[in-house]
Each structure stands twice: as C-alpha cells, then as structure tokens.
VOGU-3710 file (C-alpha; in Angstrom, 3 decimals, decimal comma):
1> mfrtmlprap> 0,095/-0,022/-0,092  1,230/3,493/-0,618  1,286/6,018/2,075  -0,035/9,347/1,886  2,532/12,016/2,779  1,377/15,089/4,279  3,545/18,141/4,746  5,614/18,693/7,804  4,444/21,461/10,015  7,117/24,315/10,002
11> rrtavssasp> 9,295/24,739/12,924  9,454/28,114/14,925  12,696/29,583/15,263  12,114/30,758/18,764  9,706/29,645/21,568  8,767/32,131/24,181  9,733/30,941/27,626  6,343/32,521/28,883  4,437/29,863/27,284  3,523/26,921/29,712
21> llsstsvpap> 2,727/24,512/27,113  5,776/24,754/25,095  9,470/23,932/25,819  12,476/24,575/23,716  12,371/20,837/22,415  8,580/20,908/21,555  7,218/20,633/18,231  4,651/23,296/17,779  1,272/22,909/16,388  0,583/23,823/12,811
31> svalctrlrr> -0,497/27,193/12,020  -4,170/28,143/11,880  -3,708/28,945/8,014  -2,132/25,666/7,345  -5,002/23,749/9,404  -7,406/25,589/7,244  -5,628/24,697/3,824  -5,464/21,075/4,855  -9,327/20,980/5,835  -10,213/22,516/2,415
41> gyasateehd> -7,828/20,264/0,364  -5,432/23,105/-0,369  -2,368/21,581/0,656  0,214/20,508/-1,983  0,885/17,236/-0,450  1,460/14,334/-2,644  -1,011/11,738/-2,699  -0,023/8,289/-4,079  -2,322/5,887/-5,964  -2,036/2,690/-8,069
51> vviigggvag> -4,171/4,429/-10,712  -4,549/7,959/-11,483  -7,220/8,592/-13,992  -7,380/11,947/-15,903  -10,953/12,468/-17,154  -14,221/11,451/-15,605  -16,241/10,821/-18,755  -17,442/7,275/-19,867  -13,904/6,137/-20,293  -12,608/7,674/-17,224
61> yvaaikagqe> -15,405/6,757/-14,729  -15,633/3,188/-15,969  -11,958/2,648/-15,655  -12,092/4,074/-12,101  -15,028/1,719/-11,164  -13,333/-1,308/-12,564  -9,854/-0,307/-10,949  -11,728/0,040/-7,699  -13,438/-3,413/-8,101  -10,044/-4,910/-8,775
71> glktaciekr> -8,675/-3,583/-5,366  -6,538/-0,845/-6,913  -6,159/2,499/-5,033  -7,593/4,793/-7,581  -8,334/8,413/-8,120  -10,519/9,952/-10,840  -9,700/13,603/-11,853  -12,697/15,517/-13,476  -12,816/19,169/-14,156  -16,424/19,571/-15,193
81> gtlggtclnv> -17,738/19,215/-11,585  -20,119/16,430/-12,748  -19,316/12,909/-14,007  -20,067/11,278/-17,204  -18,236/13,563/-19,627  -19,676/14,808/-22,785  -21,727/11,875/-23,158  -23,870/12,024/-20,079  -23,763/15,784/-19,750  -24,018/17,370/-23,152
91> gcipskslln> -24,334/14,287/-25,511  -25,700/10,922/-25,809  -28,038/10,975/-22,639  -29,664/14,514/-23,041  -29,984/13,976/-26,706  -31,748/10,817/-26,086  -34,181/12,372/-23,745  -35,050/15,208/-26,405  -35,276/12,698/-29,182  -37,614/10,576/-27,472
101> nshlyhqilh> -40,058/13,309/-26,000  -39,896/15,247/-29,432  -40,944/12,030/-31,185  -43,795/11,443/-28,969  -44,889/15,089/-29,483  -44,830/14,846/-33,317  -46,590/11,324/-33,243  -49,367/12,716/-31,114  -49,700/15,615/-33,446  -49,342/13,563/-36,852
111> dskkrgievg> -49,942/10,041/-36,219  -52,613/9,389/-33,386  -55,704/9,991/-35,551  -55,199/6,827/-37,654  -54,642/4,955/-34,546  -57,943/5,679/-33,220  -56,722/8,253/-30,730  -58,653/11,589/-30,871  -56,546/14,442/-29,347  -57,477/18,069/-28,328
121> dvklnlaqmm> -55,503/20,995/-28,427  -51,688/19,617/-28,226  -49,061/22,303/-27,118  -45,319/22,258/-26,743  -43,906/23,272/-23,291  -40,238/23,339/-24,275  -39,167/24,560/-20,721  -40,669/21,285/-19,444  -39,265/19,015/-22,057  -35,715/20,668/-21,167
131> kakdtavesl> -36,427/20,070/-17,448  -37,037/16,414/-18,112  -33,782/16,115/-19,935  -32,067/17,925/-17,075  -33,546/15,550/-14,570  -32,232/12,581/-16,182  -28,889/13,825/-16,539  -28,604/14,840/-12,824  -29,929/11,505/-11,710  -27,427/9,681/-13,751
141> tkgiefllkk> -24,525/11,647/-12,798  -25,229/11,356/-9,179  -25,423/7,710/-9,705  -22,000/7,412/-11,134  -20,644/9,585/-8,348  -22,192/6,941/-5,926  -20,697/4,068/-7,717  -17,141/5,665/-7,460  -17,872/6,086/-3,925  -19,073/2,409/-3,548
151> ngvdyikgtg> -15,826/1,158/-5,248  -13,619/3,271/-2,928  -12,395/5,647/-5,720  -11,029/9,109/-4,826  -13,205/11,564/-6,950  -11,286/14,867/-7,358  -12,941/17,789/-8,876  -10,320/19,639/-10,799  -8,056/20,185/-13,733  -5,199/17,661/-14,036
161> sfinehevkv> -1,980/18,310/-15,934  1,317/16,433/-15,965  4,295/17,430/-13,821  6,328/14,463/-14,990  5,575/10,818/-16,048  4,460/9,779/-12,454  2,881/13,076/-10,972  -0,211/14,846/-12,009  -0,965/18,415/-10,607  -4,666/18,977/-10,066
171> nlleggektl> -5,871/22,545/-9,799  -8,984/22,136/-7,642  -12,462/23,465/-8,557  -12,711/24,936/-5,198  -9,359/26,598/-5,094  -5,863/25,669/-4,497  -4,071/22,545/-5,965  -2,848/19,064/-4,835  -0,283/16,554/-6,477  -1,083/12,959/-7,263
181> rgkniiiatg> 1,381/10,382/-7,843  0,279/7,297/-9,765  2,068/4,130/-10,254  -0,386/3,899/-13,451  -1,945/6,734/-15,129  -4,828/6,622/-17,634  -5,657/9,492/-19,852  -9,268/9,703/-20,713  -9,996/13,231/-21,625  -12,381/12,688/-24,454
191> sestpfpglk> -13,197/14,889/-27,302  -14,617/18,366/-28,356  -16,519/19,555/-31,330  -14,535/20,269/-34,255  -14,721/24,080/-35,048  -15,845/25,416/-38,524  -13,585/27,986/-40,009  -15,009/31,450/-40,157  -17,868/30,615/-37,850  -17,558/31,632/-34,207
201> vdekrivtst> -19,644/29,359/-31,821  -21,515/31,316/-29,131  -23,768/28,421/-28,339  -26,764/30,812/-28,679  -27,058/31,362/-32,599  -24,003/29,585/-33,848  -24,094/26,333/-31,734  -22,442/22,870/-31,382  -24,370/19,902/-30,176  -23,942/21,426/-26,686
211> galslpevpk> -26,095/24,542/-27,464  -28,425/22,683/-29,820  -29,443/20,675/-26,569  -30,500/23,893/-24,637  -31,903/26,313/-27,081  -34,672/28,516/-25,267  -37,136/28,488/-28,128  -37,820/26,588/-31,381  -36,045/28,521/-34,088  -37,937/29,315/-37,189
221> kmvvigggii> -35,195/28,172/-39,497  -32,076/26,037/-38,715  -29,012/25,055/-40,888  -27,026/22,168/-39,874  -23,626/21,777/-41,257  -22,754/18,147/-41,387  -25,035/15,076/-42,242  -23,431/12,657/-39,635  -25,234/11,196/-36,659  -24,984/14,079/-34,401
231> glemasvwsr> -26,274/16,561/-37,033  -29,135/14,206/-38,048  -30,127/13,516/-34,528  -30,482/17,246/-33,702  -32,130/18,068/-37,035  -34,608/15,595/-35,979  -35,456/17,026/-32,702  -35,820/20,637/-33,903  -37,674/19,697/-37,066  -40,335/17,698/-35,072
241> lgaevtvvey> -40,786/20,666/-32,651  -41,382/23,015/-35,622  -38,137/24,400/-37,258  -37,483/24,380/-40,733  -34,297/22,445/-41,102  -31,912/22,286/-43,820  -28,755/19,730/-43,519  -25,704/20,642/-45,511  -23,407/17,554/-46,120  -20,133/17,520/-48,122
251> lgqiggpgmd> -20,412/13,900/-49,137  -22,981/12,390/-51,400  -24,766/10,378/-48,786  -25,802/11,301/-45,023  -24,850/9,202/-41,945  -21,236/9,164/-42,294  -18,742/6,723/-43,905  -19,628/3,816/-41,789  -23,420/3,727/-42,763  -24,217/1,419/-45,863
261> aeiakqaqki> -25,040/3,199/-48,929  -28,384/1,470/-49,221  -29,365/2,175/-45,695  -28,290/5,921/-46,106  -30,426/6,299/-49,296  -33,588/5,078/-47,457  -32,820/6,943/-44,384  -32,544/10,108/-46,262  -35,748/9,437/-48,132  -37,537/8,923/-44,977
271> lskqgikflt> -36,232/11,924/-43,204  -36,973/14,021/-46,066  -40,652/12,890/-45,857  -40,616/14,182/-42,170  -39,744/17,729/-43,612  -35,936/17,799/-43,170  -34,367/19,397/-46,330  -30,917/17,942/-47,587  -28,074/19,417/-49,711  -25,882/16,792/-50,274
281> nskvlsgdds> -22,479/17,074/-52,306  -22,563/20,670/-50,906  -19,956/22,818/-48,676  -20,446/25,781/-46,785  -18,148/28,444/-48,053  -18,930/31,080/-45,171  -21,329/32,564/-42,805  -22,228/35,993/-41,712  -24,061/36,548/-38,316  -23,995/40,313/-38,335
291> gstiavnves> -27,634/40,650/-39,295  -31,003/39,555/-37,453  -30,677/36,158/-39,251  -27,458/34,081/-40,076  -26,542/33,986/-43,841  -24,792/30,822/-44,901  -23,191/30,615/-48,252  -23,260/27,139/-49,718  -21,617/25,882/-52,913  -22,383/22,576/-54,825
301> vkggkqqtld> -19,149/20,343/-54,821  -19,859/19,121/-58,401  -21,450/21,885/-60,215  -20,214/24,991/-58,209  -23,529/26,434/-57,988  -23,885/28,699/-54,946  -26,818/29,787/-52,833  -27,449/31,539/-49,571  -29,330/29,994/-46,728  -30,842/32,215/-43,940
311> advvlvaigr> -31,051/30,604/-40,539  -31,963/31,624/-37,035  -29,707/29,033/-35,648  -26,651/27,308/-37,313  -25,532/24,067/-35,923  -21,961/22,980/-36,577  -21,812/19,175/-36,500  -18,798/18,241/-38,763  -17,188/15,814/-36,117  -15,221/15,863/-32,987
321> rpyttglgle> -11,632/16,055/-32,071  -9,378/14,659/-29,451  -9,245/16,901/-26,430  -5,863/17,383/-24,718  -5,617/21,239/-24,013  -3,837/21,879/-20,686  -2,867/18,253/-20,121  0,784/19,166/-20,016  1,800/16,538/-22,754  4,859/18,676/-23,513
331> niglevdekg> 6,165/18,227/-20,019  6,723/14,531/-20,807  6,879/14,592/-24,357  3,930/12,370/-25,290  3,113/12,009/-29,074  0,246/13,019/-31,047  -0,531/12,208/-34,637  -1,694/14,681/-37,378  -5,325/14,404/-36,162  -4,295/15,125/-32,357
341> rlvidqeyrt> -4,776/11,540/-31,270  -2,435/10,241/-28,506  -0,265/7,599/-30,010  -0,575/4,178/-28,286  0,344/0,599/-28,909  -2,032/-2,516/-28,776  -2,196/-2,395/-24,818  -3,034/1,420/-24,865  0,285/2,278/-23,690  1,969/5,288/-24,609
351> kyphirvvgd> 6,001/5,547/-24,712  5,719/5,342/-21,034  4,320/1,611/-20,400  2,428/2,854/-17,151  0,626/5,630/-18,952  -2,142/4,414/-21,051  -4,941/6,145/-23,201  -8,529/5,180/-23,839  -11,626/6,650/-25,394  -11,844/9,665/-27,794
361> ctfgpmlahk> -8,444/10,999/-27,328  -6,747/8,215/-29,146  -7,764/5,920/-32,014  -10,850/4,203/-33,203  -14,659/5,407/-33,255  -15,545/8,111/-30,913  -18,403/6,254/-29,323  -19,136/5,883/-25,655  -19,359/2,081/-25,674  -16,072/1,716/-27,364
371> aeeeavaaie> -14,738/3,927/-24,747  -16,151/1,743/-21,984  -14,768/-1,475/-23,566  -11,201/0,128/-23,785  -11,389/1,373/-20,034  -12,096/-2,239/-18,833  -9,354/-3,562/-21,089  -6,858/-1,046/-19,781  -7,428/-1,987/-16,256  -7,156/-5,615/-17,061
381> yikkgyghvn> -3,859/-5,152/-18,613  -2,632/-3,242/-15,355  -4,087/-5,995/-12,863  -3,904/-9,105/-14,995  -1,626/-8,405/-17,947  -4,173/-9,232/-20,667  -7,368/-7,462/-21,880  -9,346/-7,472/-25,067  -11,637/-5,288/-27,429  -12,767/-6,527/-30,641
391> ygaipsvmyt> -12,973/-3,440/-32,834  -14,618/-5,488/-35,539  -17,694/-5,942/-33,388  -18,446/-2,087/-32,159  -22,143/-1,312/-33,081  -23,206/2,097/-34,085  -26,649/3,661/-33,712  -28,477/6,768/-34,956  -31,399/7,720/-32,775  -33,566/9,280/-35,492
401> ypevawvgqn> -36,939/7,915/-36,318  -36,757/5,190/-37,656  -33,420/4,331/-36,090  -30,342/3,179/-38,169  -27,828/0,851/-36,471  -24,958/-1,266/-37,929  -22,185/-3,585/-36,960  -19,284/-4,895/-38,945  -18,458/-4,092/-42,568  -20,942/-2,297/-45,135
411> eaevkaagik> -21,174/-3,575/-48,602  -18,820/-0,967/-50,060  -16,163/-2,039/-47,562  -16,694/-5,880/-48,442  -16,503/-5,128/-52,150  -13,442/-3,060/-51,841  -11,710/-5,946/-49,879  -12,407/-8,316/-52,716  -14,487/-10,690/-50,718  -17,293/-12,762/-52,299
421> ynvgtfpfsa> -20,268/-12,187/-50,438  -24,181/-12,635/-50,105  -26,683/-10,120/-49,260  -30,066/-10,969/-47,516  -32,626/-8,343/-46,662  -36,049/-8,319/-45,182  -38,357/-5,313/-45,091  -40,457/-4,487/-41,943  -43,371/-3,978/-44,155  -43,533/-7,774/-44,110
431> nsraktnldt> -43,125/-8,137/-40,324  -46,361/-8,897/-38,342  -45,513/-7,000/-35,260  -44,372/-3,864/-37,460  -47,790/-4,094/-39,401  -49,745/-4,117/-36,017  -47,670/-1,135/-34,757  -48,281/0,711/-37,838  -44,642/1,333/-38,250  -43,512/-0,465/-41,240
441> eglvkfisda> -40,638/1,672/-42,833  -37,135/0,155/-43,114  -35,443/-3,028/-43,311  -32,701/-5,511/-42,073  -29,733/-6,293/-44,176  -27,198/-9,172/-43,865  -23,802/-9,354/-45,611  -22,195/-12,893/-45,284  -19,250/-14,547/-46,728  -20,224/-16,358/-49,737
451> etdrilgvhi> -17,932/-19,262/-49,076  -18,116/-19,664/-45,258  -21,467/-17,848/-44,669  -19,793/-16,094/-41,832  -21,532/-12,850/-40,979  -19,480/-9,810/-42,103  -21,998/-7,023/-41,425  -25,463/-6,390/-40,436  -27,425/-3,053/-41,170  -30,785/-1,994/-39,749
461> igpnagemia> -33,170/0,918/-40,423  -36,462/0,616/-38,657  -38,271/0,495/-35,344  -36,039/-0,700/-32,427  -32,898/-0,937/-34,648  -30,719/0,342/-31,672  -31,872/-2,602/-29,540  -31,710/-5,283/-32,289  -28,358/-4,362/-33,263  -27,066/-5,994/-29,896
471> eatlaveyga> -28,042/-9,541/-31,479  -26,159/-8,803/-34,437  -23,144/-7,735/-32,380  -23,183/-11,004/-30,442  -23,338/-12,949/-33,737  -20,168/-11,115/-35,200  -18,351/-11,444/-31,771  -18,860/-15,127/-31,776  -18,189/-15,583/-35,610  -21,743/-16,852/-36,309
481> ssedvartch> -22,875/-17,749/-39,721  -26,219/-16,501/-41,109  -27,397/-19,870/-41,117  -26,748/-20,001/-37,189  -29,080/-16,891/-36,930  -31,861/-18,215/-39,366  -31,886/-21,570/-37,383  -32,430/-19,705/-34,054  -35,951/-19,584/-32,844  -37,127/-16,054/-32,419
491> ahptlseafk> -40,521/-15,150/-30,664  -43,494/-14,478/-32,442  -44,892/-11,766/-32,983  -41,734/-9,634/-32,453  -39,793/-7,091/-34,628  -36,823/-9,308/-34,219  -38,422/-11,895/-36,630  -37,246/-9,557/-39,382  -33,648/-10,105/-38,283  -34,166/-13,808/-38,363
501> eaamaayskp> -35,918/-13,602/-41,974  -32,820/-11,310/-43,146  -30,529/-14,004/-42,135  -32,750/-16,737/-43,892  -32,495/-14,460/-46,905  -28,629/-14,466/-46,823  -28,351/-18,241/-46,231  -31,318/-19,400/-48,320  -34,683/-17,844/-48,737  -37,036/-16,034/-46,341
511> ihf> -40,367/-17,448/-45,508  -42,544/-14,330/-45,242  -41,224/-12,417/-48,144
//
C-alpha cells in the first residue's frame, strides 16, 4: 500500500519562555492558516495511488470503477464538476431525452388519428421538455458519483496536468491545488466539437451539439452543417418541434462513411418525408451573423452552383476531435498524430508503459461504448496482464426515427476488400409486429461471406434498430454464420423476426417475403 504524504508543520525559530505549554524541545502545532488549507484540500501534498485517471467521462469513470473493483487504490480527476463527460452531460443522454420526447410530441400531432386516438389542443412546453432532460442527466451523474464512492475511488474535482511521467498536478475547482502520484496513469480526456473555419460558436445562434441541446425556443429556420449522426439527430429534434431544418453535407450520402449506402439512401428518403431538407455534395463557404438572421453561403461540390441560406440558428456538426488542451503533454513528451490523437500500442500504452490512453482522445470510433470497452481492457492489462476489445464488433446507432444501426462491414467495404459475399434483406413491411404497430418503414440487411457464410456485417433501419443490433453484435463477436441466426428460434410476433428472416435470405430464402 502506498502511504499518503502530508507536509511537515513548519518549525518556529524561537519559543517564548512565557508559554507554559511549550518547551525548547517541543514541536509546535501547525499554524491556523495551514490547518485551514488542509481541511479544504488546499495543501500541495503528494497523494499516491495505484491508478490515477485524468478524465471522468465514460472512459474515465468506467476505468475508475473497474480499478476499484480490482482492489486498486484509484483516483479519478474531472474538471467539469459532474461525472459522465460529454456523453452524459451534453451528448448521448440529453439528446436521447429530447429525441424520445420530441418523437412523442410529433407522433401525437401527426400519427394519433389513424390509431383511433382523438386528441385535443396539443401544445409544446419546451421548458418542461428541457427540465425532463436535465432531471435525467442529474440523476445519472449522481448515480455515477455513488458508484465511485461504493468502489472506493477518490473523486477529485479539478483540472489535471502532468508534472512528470508519474505526477499529476490538480488545480482544484474549489481553489488551491494538490499533486497525485500514480504508479499507473490513464488519460481519458475525451473529445470536443470540431470548429468550422469562419464561424464563431457562441452556443446561442451558432451552436455545437451542446448549444443545440439547450435552445430556449424553437428556431424558425435552422441550418445544420454536417449530415453525420449528431447533425441528423439534432435536425430531427428541432424539425419535429417545428423548425424548418436544412442539412448541408459535403459527401454524397448522409450518416457518415460507416453507414451502408443502401441504408443511408433510405434514411434520407424517410427523413425528407418528415420535413428535413438535404443539400448533399455541398459545402459551406462562409457565414455572416451580423444581421438578424445568419446568412450561410453554400456551394455545390460538383457543379459549383452557389446559394445563400438564412437561419436563426446554425448547428456546426462536422465531427469531433481529441481534447488534450492543458494536459501538459509537453512536460513529458507524449506524441500525438496529425489528427491530435495520442499515440498508443495495442495495450493502450504510450511511450511510457505505465501511462495508457483510452476513449476519444486516441484511435478508433468516438463512441461511448467503445470507450467503456477500452477502459475495462486497460485496467485488466494493469491488473492481470491481458485485455481485449474486438474493434470489428463495435455497433453504431443513429437515434433518429426510424433508428439506424449497424455493426461490422458495409457492402462497399466488403466489395473493396475483394470478398465474395451474399446479401439478404427483409423489409419491416412484411413483419407482423411492425404491421400491427403501424410502423413498417425500413429493413434488415445481412452481409455474409459467400464461401463460409460467416456474418460480415448487419445493417438495420427501422423500429427498435438500436436494440436489435445487440443480437447482430453478439453474432459477429462469436463468428456466427447467417445460418446460425436463421436456425435460431425468435419469438412471434416480434420485430426481431425481421432479423431472423434477413439471415434466412442471406443463407437461403425468407419465409414471409
């Protein structure tokens, strides 16, 4: 066990002979000022831990909990003041609250009559919707703080930076600083929104996803720069609530490079029917926010045709970049690549074997669940000498409606690899549960190796896609064939039967289509 080192009380150079309590050989009591600093945590004593984690986001707090479970003396440093990082505070969790509740609002307005539900005067209470979001976030952040305490983790609120390869200085949120010495150190500082040149984000009119989650009123017009997952989710929320939304995407398809082209095409078609406008193969040249509305100048990538879009709010959603500002990397000479990612080996180690990096600030997809897996693996390497993450089985989900989810390779990737493959699809329009739910848009798509029948990728657009992809991820993890899934009994009537039927289509033929 490491011993916590506290500063020795300063000795006085002289002791009054008038004092009956002290002799010339007595050690005097600490000063009042020093006692106060100690009580407040202001002292600069070095605290020693088995593991020091910089960052309390998904990667950081999961690593902290796992380390605590393994019996390691652990400290987790977080500067936000609440745990959970971007995901929980201003990302995954609050966005899902708004997506769910805006979908309910939109469904009541536009979809209830055909279901035999007559509604009266339906009104949006945006303040209450935001309150529901904030309540969910607050509950979860407090829950994580409880889990750290339960597992004996020292939660330190402040900003951490390297002094040297074993010591981290923490500027405490409450004032003062302390130094932590770690036998092992994990960097889990996450990512931040990538800025757009020429547009200054104020989180009011020109916003990132952070500002888009807290707008005080529904904008009349919104322009979203970037047609990836974040951009499309926020576009869905504000479109449902009444905004006129235009998405500008540089590529020829929405959803990002991982989404299968066939699925992306159908997603764009469905979202267009919901009222979202798309300008693909288009780039934003500049923006002018000096007027009452923001003028966004857009140019076609192919033809060069230009147009100007007016917006009350512009959302910059062109991706995220690693966040390492103020970490003091220069003090220990840690490397970053051309994209700002910390360079690591297969065991998440930097050039210092005891300093590891997990999550968004290093390689791989910037996904919370990927960060969690790396966090657990990193602690296992420290404690047991081995760990594992299968990067070929990391699912992705876009929580629009319908949802889009996928795992493994898309068809373009398989084709580019020169692999002979089979494709099996099954539409939700032929699924009994989807029919009864009056929710039939979308399909399930299997891609399997033509020779071995091993599943290479699964892509879903439709109801419950985000939950259903777990079965696909398990199948890919275990190296299952499409026949394995096709011969597995699925309950009837369920949406997951579409998953089974798509596997049947890849292996042989579906029954119900």
